[in-house]
DRENLODO-456837 format. One record per residue (C-alpha): residue in three letters; x, y, z. Coordinates in steps of 0.2 Angstrom, whole numbers, padded with zeros to 4 digits, always signed. Layout:
alaXYZ/...
***
This chain:
met-0427-0177-0079/phe-0412-0174-0094/lys-0427-0172-0107/lys-0434-0158-0097/ile-0420-0150-0097/lys-0415-0152-0115/phe-0435-0147-0120/tyr-0432-0130-0109/leu-0416-0127-0119/arg-0420-0129-0133/asp-0437-0120-0131/tyr-0431-0104-0122/phe-0413-0103-0127/ala-0414-0111-0144/phe-0400-0122-0144/asn-0395-0134-0156/gln-0391-0153-0150/thr-0371-0146-0149/glu-0375-0133-0139/ile-0387-0142-0127/lys-0371-0157-0123/gly-0361-0143-0121/phe-0371-0135-0108/met-0375-0151-0100/phe-0357-0155-0099/met-0353-0137-0092/ile-0365-0140-0076/phe-0357-0158-0075/leu-0340-0150-0069/ile-0347-0136-0061/val-0359-0150-0049/thr-0343-0160-0048/leu-0332-0146-0042/ile-0342-0139-0030/ile-0344-0158-0023/ser-0325-0161-0021/val-0323-0147-0011/phe-0336-0155+0001/ile-0328-0171-0001/phe-0308-0165+0005/asp-0315-0156+0019/phe-0318-0175+0025/leu-0302-0182+0021/pro-0289-0184+0034/asp-0274-0172+0036/asn-0259-0174+0028/pro-0249-0189+0043/gln-0231-0181+0040/thr-0239-0163+0041/ser-0249-0167+0056/lys-0235-0174+0068/thr-0228-0162+0081/ile-0209-0161+0084/asp-0203-0171+0100/pro-0191-0159+0111/lys-0184-0175+0117/arg-0178-0184+0102/val-0173-0167+0095/glu-0161-0167+0112/glu-0154-0184+0105/leu-0152-0178+0088/met-0139-0164+0094/ala-0131-0173+0108/lys-0126-0186+0093/ile-0121-0171+0083/glu-0110-0164+0097/val-0102-0180+0101/lys-0097-0182+0082/glu-0091-0167+0082/ser-0079-0167+0098/asp-0073-0185+0091/lys-0068-0180+0075/lys-0059-0165+0083/glu-0050-0172+0094/ala-0043-0185+0079/phe-0039-0170+0070/gln-0029-0162+0086/asp-0021-0181+0088/arg-0014-0182+0071/tyr-0009-0164+0069/ala+0001-0167+0086/asn+0009-0184+0079/lys+0013-0175+0061/tyr+0022-0162+0071/glu+0030-0170+0083/lys+0036-0183+0068/tyr+0043-0165+0059/glu+0050-0160+0074/ser+0060-0176+0076/glu+0065-0178+0057/asn+0072-0160+0056/asn+0077-0155+0073/pro+0086-0171+0080/ser+0092-0168+0096/lys+0110-0164+0098/pro+0121-0163+0112/val+0122-0145+0118/lys+0138-0139+0121/leu+0139-0121+0130/ser+0152-0108+0127/leu+0155-0090+0125/phe+0147-0082+0109/asp+0144-0065+0101/pro+0126-0064+0094/asn+0134-0055+0081/gln+0147-0066+0075/ala+0141-0083+0078/ser+0137-0095+0064/glu+0120-0105+0061/ala+0130-0120+0067/gln+0138-0112+0083/phe+0120-0106+0087/glu+0112-0123+0085/glu+0127-0130+0098/leu+0121-0118+0110/gly+0103-0126+0112/ile+0093-0114+0100/ala+0084-0121+0086/lys+0089-0122+0069/trp+0075-0109+0062/met+0077-0097+0077/ala+0095-0096+0072/lys+0091-0094+0054/arg+0080-0077+0060/ile+0095-0072+0071/ile+0106-0072+0055/asn+0091-0064+0046/tyr+0090-0051+0060/arg+0109-0048+0055/thr+0108-0046+0039/lys+0094-0034+0037/gly+0106-0023+0046/gly+0102-0027+0065/gln+0115-0027+0078/phe+0115-0033+0097/arg+0122-0019+0108/lys+0120-0026+0123/lys+0114-0043+0130/glu+0096-0041+0131/asp+0093-0037+0115/leu+0094-0055+0110/lys+0077-0058+0120/arg+0070-0044+0106/ile+0070-0059+0092/tyr+0052-0063+0090/asp+0048-0080+0100/phe+0065-0082+0108/pro+0062-0094+0123/thr+0064-0084+0139/asp+0072-0099+0150/leu+0085-0103+0136/tyr+0091-0083+0138/thr+0092-0086+0155/lys+0103-0101+0150/leu+0114-0093+0138/glu+0116-0074+0147/pro+0133-0080+0156/tyr+0140-0084+0139/ile+0134-0070+0129/thr+0148-0059+0126/leu+0149-0041+0118/pro+0162-0029+0113/glu+0163-0014+0124/lys+0169+0003+0116/ser+0183+0011+0123/ser+0186+0028+0126/asn+0194+0032+0108/gly+0179+0026+0101/gly+0185+0009+0096/phe+0182-0008+0104/thr+0192-0018+0119/pro+0197-0035+0116/phe+0184-0047+0129/pro+0189-0049+0148/lys+0193-0067+0147/pro+0181-0076+0162/glu+0184-0087+0173/leu+0175-0103+0167/asn+0180-0120+0167/ser+0193-0126+0154/glu+0181-0135+0144/val+0171-0118+0137/lys+0177-0112+0123/ile+0183-0093+0121/ala+0177-0085+0104/ser+0190-0073+0095/pro+0180-0056+0096/val+0179-0048+0079/pro+0178-0028+0081/thr+0162-0023+0073/lys+0161-0005+0065/glu+0152+0008+0073/ser+0135+0012+0070/phe+0130+0030+0069/lys+0117+0034+0084/pro+0100+0036+0077/val+0094+0055+0081/ala+0076+0061+0077/phe+0071+0065+0056/asp+0056+0068+0045/leu+0049+0051+0038/asn+0046+0062+0021/arg+0063+0068+0018/ala+0073+0055+0027/asp+0086+0047+0013/thr+0092+0028+0015/asn+0106+0034+0025/asp+0094+0041+0038/leu+0085+0025+0039/lys+0099+0012+0040/lys+0104+0020+0056/leu+0088+0012+0062/lys+0090-0004+0070/gly+0087-0019+0061/ile+0086-0010+0044/gly+0097-0010+0029/ser+0099-0008+0012/lys+0084-0015+0005/leu+0071-0011+0019/ser+0076+0007+0017/ala+0075+0006+0000/arg+0057-0001+0000/ile+0052+0011+0013/ile+0057+0026+0001/lys+0047+0017-0013/tyr+0030+0014-0004/arg+0032+0034+0001/glu+0034+0038-0016/met+0021+0027-0023/ile+0007+0032-0010/gly+0012+0051-0013/gly+0020+0053+0005/phe+0015+0048+0024/tyr+0004+0060+0033/ser+0003+0047+0049/glu+0018+0037+0056/asn+0007+0023+0056/gln+0007+0022+0038/val+0026+0014+0039/lys+0016-0002+0046/glu+0009-0007+0026/val+0027-0007+0020/phe+0028-0025+0015/gly+0042-0035+0026/leu+0045-0022+0043/asp+0043-0034+0059/ser+0038-0028+0075/ile+0054-0021+0081/val+0060-0012+0064/val+0041-0003+0065/asn+0043+0001+0084/glu+0061+0009+0079/ile+0054+0018+0065/leu+0040+0024+0075/lys+0053+0029+0091/phe+0063+0040+0081/gly+0050+0045+0064/thr+0040+0062+0065/ile+0029+0072+0052/lys+0029+0088+0050/asn+0021+0098+0037/pro+0022+0083+0026/pro+0024+0088+0005/leu+0009+0074+0000/lys+0007+0073-0019/lys-0011+0079-0020/ile-0024+0074-0032/lys-0034+0088-0040/ile-0050+0078-0037/asn-0062+0093-0047/glu-0052+0091-0062/val-0042+0075-0063/thr-0048+0062-0078/thr-0052+0044-0076/glu-0037+0039-0084/glu-0024+0051-0074/phe-0036+0046-0057/lys-0023+0035-0050/his-0018+0030-0032/tyr-0010+0015-0023/tyr-0026+0017-0011/ile-0039+0016-0024/arg-0044+0003-0035/pro-0049+0007-0054/tyr-0067+0003-0053/ile-0068+0014-0036/ala-0059+0029-0044/lys-0071+0029-0060/ser-0087+0029-0050/ile-0079+0043-0039/ile-0076+0052-0056/ala-0094+0048-0064/tyr-0101+0052-0047/arg-0093+0070-0049/gln-0098+0072-0068/gln-0118+0070-0061/his-0119+0079-0045/gly-0104+0092-0049/asn-0087+0097-0039/phe-0082+0090-0022/thr-0082+0104-0008/ser-0078+0093+0007/lys-0078+0075+0013/lys-0095+0074+0016/asp-0099+0076-0002/phe-0090+0057-0006/glu-0101+0049+0008/pro-0114+0045-0005/ile-0103+0035-0018/lys-0109+0018-0012/leu-0093+0009-0020/leu-0080+0020-0008/asp-0082+0014+0009/val-0077+0023+0026/lys-0062+0016+0027/thr-0054+0018+0012/leu-0062+0039+0010/asp-0052+0042+0028/lys-0036+0033+0022/ile-0036+0043+0004/phe-0044+0059+0008/pro-0028+0067+0014/tyr-0020+0065-0006/phe-0037+0073-0012/glu-0036+0094-0017/leu-0052+0102-0018/
***
């Protein structure tokens, strides 16, 4: 058979001996590939791929995982609770409570601890006073963040505050009729604070801010500095962005602070250069993209023109747009 094939190849195609061997080898490869296709069809499938997923097995595995995770969570909670109890016992050892009359405007940290007030809460009260805060009535003590209600109820009969007299001074404390073991703290009259009135947040100075409860020299200067840094307030809620203001101080500012015709420091957005475009609300790379977009598409005419800038999100645009002058 092979001799006949060689004869025909030599006779019809004029192949030499080497070309005939190469042609025969190619024919052999082609036939082998064709046969292998049929052979693979008869081979069994991969047992790993043919297996079906057992729902019961999956449920068992998920249950084991959930049990393991819950055990870890409980162990973490127990360990955290033990550490917290140890910390409390080491840093806040139990001290005998001695109830006595006290003025929250004058009492020291040690006196607060003798009354049953935790050390960290006593420091918070003193910190509130150093910032300019004053207790004008007993209920003001409850405004200290996280002050326990049950503790206030217990201490309320012992809170003594100086009363204003008709001439603007203070009258001494009336001597309450308590048991003889109660120590009466000598009252020290405090300076009469100015009554806060409504003021413009963009035109107020440090003296205006210090009239508010909880604001001293440092906080008032910080508010003024932040106002200058952003170019003026256009909304009362911008006060919440000032670092270090607690909720009591913010509420006091929002109660008396107003904004009318704010003199904002505007940025001429169609004229400003990349080097000049600086603002607290805008990162340098965003400012650069705004200038690049203006150079490619022309001047901005409305707020909608800024929306195609991908790096400028909606929240940042809403905050910065009042400072733009088109």
